[in-house]
C-alpha positions in Angstrom: 112.8 105.1 94.3 112.2 101.5 95.2 108.8 100.2 94.3 107.1 99.0 97.3 103.6 99.4 98.6 104.5 102.6 100.7 106.2 104.2 97.8 103.4 103.5 95.4 100.7 104.8 97.8 102.8 107.9 98.4 102.9 108.7 94.6 99.0 108.5 94.6 98.5 110.5 97.8 101.2 113.0 98.1 99.4 115.6 95.9 96.0 115.3 97.6 94.8 117.7 100.3 93.4 115.7 103.2 90.7 117.0 105.7 90.9 116.2 109.3 89.8 112.6 109.6 86.3 111.9 110.6 84.2 108.7 111.2 83.3 107.2 107.8 81.5 104.1 106.7 81.9 102.3 103.4 80.6 99.3 101.6 82.3 97.2 98.9 80.9 94.1 97.3 82.6 90.8 97.0 83.5 89.7 93.5 83.6 86.4 91.8 86.4 86.0 89.3 85.0 84.8 85.9 88.6 84.6 84.4 90.8 84.0 87.4 94.1 85.7 88.4 96.7 83.3 89.8 100.4 84.2 90.1 102.1 87.5 90.5 104.9 89.4 88.7 105.4 91.4 91.8 104.4 90.0 95.2 105.0 93.2 97.3 102.6 95.2 95.0 100.2 92.3 94.2 100.7 92.8 90.4 99.3 89.8 88.6 100.8 87.7 85.8 97.5 87.8 83.8 94.5 89.9 83.4 91.3 88.8 85.1 87.6 89.5 84.9 85.0 89.4 87.7 81.4 90.0 88.6 80.4 91.8 91.8 78.0 90.3 94.2 75.7 93.1 95.0 74.8 93.1 98.8 77.2 90.3 99.6 80.4 92.0 100.7 81.9 94.1 103.5 80.7 97.1 105.5 83.6 98.9 107.3 83.7 101.9 109.5 86.9 103.7 110.4 86.8 106.2 113.4 89.8 108.3 114.5 90.8 107.7 118.1 93.2 108.9 120.7 96.4 106.9 121.2 99.0 105.1 119.2 97.4 101.7 118.6 94.6 100.9 116.2 91.7 98.9 117.5 90.0 96.4 115.1 86.8 94.4 115.2 86.0 91.9 112.5 82.4 90.3 112.5 81.8 91.7 116.0 84.9 90.1 117.5 88.1 92.0 118.5 91.1 91.2 116.3 94.2 90.6 118.5 97.4 92.4 117.8 99.1 89.2 117.4 96.7 88.0 114.6 98.0 88.3 111.1 94.7 90.1 110.1 95.6 92.7 112.6 98.9 93.2 110.9 97.4 93.4 107.3 94.9 96.0 108.3 97.4 98.3 110.2 99.8 97.9 107.3 97.0 99.2 104.9 96.4 102.2 107.3 100.1 103.0 107.3 99.9 103.6 103.5 97.9 106.7 104.4 99.5 107.6 107.7 102.9 108.0 106.0 101.4 111.0 104.1 98.9 112.4 106.6 100.6 111.9 109.9 100.2 109.3 112.7 96.5 108.8 113.6 95.1 105.7 115.3 91.7 104.3 114.1 89.0 102.0 115.3 88.1 99.8 112.4 84.8 98.0 112.6 84.3 95.5 109.7 81.4 93.1 109.1 81.2 90.7 106.2 77.9 89.6 104.7 79.6 86.7 103.1 81.7 83.8 104.8 85.1 84.9 105.8 88.2 83.2 104.4 86.2 80.4 102.9 87.0 81.1 99.2 84.2 83.6 98.7 86.3 86.7 98.2 85.8 88.3 101.7 89.4 89.7 101.6 88.6 91.4 98.4 85.5 93.2 99.6 87.3 93.7 103.0 90.3 95.7 101.7 88.1 97.5 99.1 85.8 98.7 101.9 88.7 99.6 104.2 90.3 101.5 101.4 87.0 103.4 100.5 86.4 104.1 104.2 89.9 105.6 104.9 89.7 107.6 101.7 86.3 108.9 102.8 87.5 109.6 106.3 90.2 112.0 105.1 87.9 113.5 102.4 90.3 112.7 99.6 89.4 113.3 95.9 91.0 110.6 93.9 89.9 108.9 90.5 88.5 105.4 90.6 91.7 104.0 89.3 93.6 105.3 92.3 91.0 103.7 94.6 91.6 100.4 92.7 95.3 100.6 93.0 95.4 101.3 96.8 92.9 98.5 97.3 95.1 96.2 95.4 98.1 97.0 97.7 96.0 95.3 100.4 94.7 92.3 98.5 95.1 91.8 94.9 91.4 91.0 93.9 90.3 93.8 96.1 91.0 96.1 93.1 88.0 94.6 91.4 85.7 95.3 94.3 86.0 99.0 93.6 82.9 99.1 91.5 79.9 97.0 90.5 79.0 94.7 87.6 81.8 93.3 85.3 85.2 94.4 86.4 88.3 94.0 84.3 91.6 94.0 86.0 94.5 94.8 83.5 97.7 93.3 84.7 99.7 96.3 83.3 103.5 96.3 82.5 104.9 99.2 84.7 107.2 98.2 87.4 105.4 100.6 89.9 101.9 99.0 89.0 100.4 102.3 88.2 98.8 100.8 85.1 97.4 97.7 87.0 93.9 98.5 88.2 90.3 97.4 87.5 87.7 99.2 85.4 84.0 98.3 84.7 83.0 96.9 81.4 80.5 99.1 79.8 78.0 96.3 79.7 75.1 95.1 81.8 73.3 91.7 81.8 70.1 92.1 83.7 69.0 88.5 83.3 72.3 87.0 84.6 72.1 85.3 88.0 74.8 84.1 90.3 74.0 81.3 92.8 76.2 80.9 95.9 76.4 77.2 96.8 77.9 77.2 100.2 79.5 73.8 101.1 81.3 75.1 104.1 81.8 78.4 105.9 85.0 77.1 107.6 88.3 78.9 107.0 90.2 77.2 104.3 93.3 75.3 105.2 95.6 77.2 102.9 95.2 80.8 102.2 95.0 82.1 98.6 98.5 83.9 99.2 100.1 80.7 100.2 98.3 78.6 97.5 99.2 81.0 94.8 102.9 81.0 95.7 103.0 77.1 96.0 101.3 76.7 92.6 103.6 79.1 90.8 106.6 77.5 92.4 105.8 73.9 91.9 103.0 73.2 89.4 104.2 71.6 86.1 101.1 73.1 84.3 101.7 76.6 85.5 103.7 77.7 82.6 100.6 77.3 80.4 98.3 79.1 82.7 98.8 82.8 81.5 98.3 82.0 77.9 95.2 79.9 78.6 93.7 82.5 80.8 94.4 85.1 78.2 92.3 83.0 75.6 89.6 82.6 78.2 89.4 86.3 79.0 89.0 87.4 75.3 86.3 84.7 74.8 84.4 85.7 78.0 84.4 89.3 77.1 83.2 88.6 73.5 80.4 86.5 75.0 79.4 89.2 77.4 79.2 91.8 74.6 77.0 89.4 72.5 75.0 88.2 75.6 75.9 84.6 74.4 75.2 82.7 77.6 76.3 79.3 76.3 79.7 80.5 75.3 80.0 82.6 78.3 79.2 79.6 80.6 81.5 77.2 79.0 84.4 79.6 79.0 84.1 80.6 82.7 83.6 77.0 83.8 86.7 75.8 81.6 88.7 78.6 83.2 87.8 77.6 86.7 88.5 73.9 86.1 91.9 74.8 84.3 92.7 76.9 87.4 92.1 74.1 89.8 93.8 71.5 87.6 96.9 73.7 87.6 96.8 73.7 91.5 96.3 69.9 91.5 99.5 69.7 89.5 101.5 71.2 92.2 103.6 69.2 94.5 102.6 68.4 97.1 99.2 68.6 95.3 97.0 71.5 96.3 93.3 70.8 96.3 90.6 73.0 97.9 87.8 70.6 97.0 85.9 68.4 99.6 83.9 65.3 98.7 80.8 67.5 98.7 82.4 69.9 96.3 83.0 67.1 93.7 79.4 65.8 94.3 77.9 69.3 93.5 80.2 69.7 90.6 78.8 66.5 89.1 75.3 67.6 89.9 75.8 70.7 87.8 77.0 68.6 85.0 73.9 66.2 85.4 71.7 69.2 85.4 73.0 70.4 82.1 72.7 66.9 80.6 69.0 67.2 81.6 68.5 70.6 79.8 69.2 73.0 82.6 71.3 75.9 81.4 73.8 76.2 84.3 77.5 76.5 84.6 79.9 76.7 87.6 83.0 78.6 88.7 85.0 78.2 91.9 87.8 80.4 93.4 90.4 79.0 95.8 88.1 77.3 98.1 85.5 74.5 98.3 82.3 76.6 97.5 80.7 76.7 94.1 79.2 79.7 92.3 76.5 78.7 89.8 75.8 80.9 86.7 72.4 80.9 84.9 69.8 83.2 83.5 66.5 84.3 85.1 64.5 81.9 82.9 66.3 79.0 84.7 65.6 79.9 88.2 62.6 77.7 88.7 64.6 74.6 87.5 67.5 75.6 89.5 65.6 75.9 92.8 64.2 72.5 92.3 67.7 71.1 92.2 69.3 73.3 94.8 66.4 74.8 97.0 68.8 76.5 99.4 70.9 78.2 96.8 71.6 81.8 97.7 70.7 83.6 94.4 72.1 87.1 93.6 71.0 89.4 90.8 74.3 91.4 90.2 72.8 94.0 87.9 69.4 94.3 89.6 71.3 94.9 92.9 73.1 97.8 91.3 
């Protein structure tokens, strides 16, 4: 059997016993990658080249309701606005619903989704979006599935969505199987109650190049990309060890180095790919100056212009003096 999204989903769903679909609401948190995933060994299945590690963002994420309706066409609302059938977002969402309809019969849905984090701005809204949609449709059919299956099904919609099936530190193992059945995210058995994440929003505007496009461009053209998987593997092991030991200095240094290596690899593409704005660079430099002045803070960035700051609770007062409008999240307190 050919390994595509439909066949992989069918393997997971064909032995389940669905109930009549009902209205169901689910929530999934956005996640910030501490060790990035960039590049796919299988584009159709969103199978990554390298393992990655993330932290969830508590109440920052996506609420999604699916409601069975009469007719043949899905109706989709995102952030209180109808999504047109000609919009690529409509296509991605309906394709995700088809993964379930192939097993359970044709059923149209009204999908109402709302993000509590900026959409398509490099803040992982697609991750929480597809994770919430996956959870909602599983709940609508009353399916009993292990968390690994939830993660795999979410991954088929958006790679990093597999890390939004859960809270805290989530480790996405790249796996080796061609069908991706061993590529899913699991939580690390570790909490860090004093760890804080600050969202430094530079812009909420949609980024000029999507992560899907940017990833493909980087893997195809960056002269630094061949080094990326091995560097990411080193960072991952160091970050996991630092988490286990609650060693914030090593943790912050490795996370920031991973993020800067990630963006340097994109800059080495041709034409160069840069998600930064002048304000992004200004705030990066402000983080470096803060560290020079004794504030224990580090940064990370996904494929977008916005920064995420990492610090512990004993640094909050100093952090707020520098960035008074910083949106501070306590990932483990939120759980």
